N, C-alpha and C positions, 0 to 999 in steps of 0.2 A: 783167746788170751788178751788181756788188756794191753793196749799199746800206749806209748807215751807221746805227747805232743812236744815239739821242740821248744816251744816257748815255755811250757811247764818245766821241761828239763833245765833250761837256762836259769829259771827262777830258783828251782830247788838247789842247783849247784851253787848259786850265790848264797842262799840261806844256810846251807849245810856245810860249806867249805870250812874246814878247820885247820888248814895248813897255814903256817906262819911264813909269809913271804919276805924275802930279803933282797937287797940290791936292786938291780934294774928290773927284776920281775915285780917287785913291789910297786915301782913307778908304773909299770904296765898294768898291774892289777887295779891300782887306784884309778887309772885312766879308764880301764874296762868298766869298773864299777860306776863311773860317772858317764858312761856311754861315749867316751872319747876313744873310739875304736882305732882310729888312725894312729894315735899316740901309742896305744897298746900294741898294735902291730909293729910299730918301729922299735919299741922297747924289747919285744919278744923275738923278733925274727932271727937276729944273729945268735942270740942265746939258744933258740930252738935248733938252729942249724948246726950248732956245736954239740947238740945232744942233751941240753939241760932239761930234765924231766918236767920241772914246773913250767918252763917256757913252752915246752911242747904241749903240755896240757892247755895252756892259754891259747896257743895257736889252734888247737883242736876246737876249742870253744868258738873261736872266731869263724873258722871254716865250717864247722858243724852247724852253726846257726845263721851264717851269712851276715855276721856283724862286721861292717866296715870292709868286707870283701864279698865276692860272689860266693854263694854257698857251694861247697865242694866236698862231697862225702869222701872222695878218694884221699884228699889231703887231710881231712879230719881223721880218717882212719890211720893214716900214716903217722900223724903227730900223736894221737892218743896211743897208738901202738908202741911208739918209742917210750912214752912216759909210763904206760902200763907195764912194759917189760922191765922197767926200772923200779917197779913197785909202787907207782903213784896211784893211790886208792881211787880218787875221783876219775882219773883217766880209765881205770879198770872198769868202773861203773859205767862210764859212757860207752866203752866198747861193748859191754853187755847190752846196753840199750840199743846200740846200732845193729848188733847181730840179731837181737830179738825182734826188732822192727823191720829188718831188711833195708837199712839205710846204707847204700853204697856197697852192700854185699847181699847175697841171697839170705833169706831168713834162716837162721840156724839156732834153734833153741838150746842145744847142748853147748855151743860156743858161748851163747849169751849167759847161760847158767855158770859156766866156768869163770867168766869175768865177774859176774855178780858175787860168786862165793868169795873170790879173792878180795873184792872191795868190801863185802859185808864183814869179812873176818878182820878188817881194819876199822870197822865201826861206821861205815858209810850207811846211813839210815835208809837212803833211797834203795840201795842194793838189798838191805835186809827186808824192806817192804816188798821188793820185787820177788825175792825168794819165797817170802811168805805167801804171796799171791799165787805163785806157780804151784807150790805144794798144797795149797788149799783148794784147788780146783778138783772137786770130787768126781767130775766126769772125765778126767784125764787119767792116762796110765801112770803118771807120776804122782798121783794123789798120795800124800803122806801127812796126815793131820798132826802128827808129832813134830815133824820137821817144820811144818807151817807154824805151829804154835811157838816153837823155839824162836824162829826169826821174827814173828810179830811181837813176842814178849821182849826180845832184845831191842827192837825199834822202840817199843813203849818205854823201856828203861832209859832210852836216850831222849825221851820226852815227846815222842810223836803221838799226837792225839788219835789220828786215823788208825794207827796200829793198835791202840787200846780198844777201840770199838771192834776192829776185826778180831782181836784176841777174844773178846767176850763172846762174840757170835760163834767163833770156832769152838771155844771151850764148851758151849752149850750143846754141841754135837759130838763131843768126845766122852768116853767113859772115864771113870776115876783112874784106872790104870794108865791109860794114855796120857792123861793130864800129869800124873805123877812122873811118868817117864820123861815127858817134855820138860817139866820143871827141873828135873835132875840134870838134863842137858843144858838148860839155861844157867843153872847154878855153876856147872862145870865150866861153861864158856866164860862167865863173868869172872870166875876165879883165875882163869888162864889169861884173861885180858884186862887185868886190874888197872893197868896204866891208862886205858881208854876212859875209865870212870873216875880218874883222879880229880877232875874238875867238875864232876857232876854234883 
């Protein structure tokens, strides 16, 4: 199964983050985005310790990547876990990546899939791609081309070029009934998640 590099993860999170930050977290995010990790840490630490999901996500980014602090998977898992439990989509995605890759925990595909699904259902493209890849592996027990098609198609609808290429390849190996079933699932998902496409 494809693994993710931490640098790639950090870049993708920066590019795809759609959360509107406010207050002290915004100051921390601005600092983080300009690689001023010391300021980001000072802005987020107290907020995170009080349980603020956005700040916990930020602290997870710092500890998970070793930005301005020593890399510490245990603390990254802690902070991502708090944010993810509160419904923070990007934190849920990061937990999925950590469980899938065995960063700070034993590799656990099912736990990774659980967090990917939660994040993907909130429109996190990275999680949708991850699910598509998992279900597209025709050598695995979990192979499900309809499910893979669904997630690649949704990521493509959010504008991901890689997803479009993977979708075309996958569709060439499916029969018409499978494609029709997958398209029906995609349409149903889009209708039930209309707010995510409001700005598309």
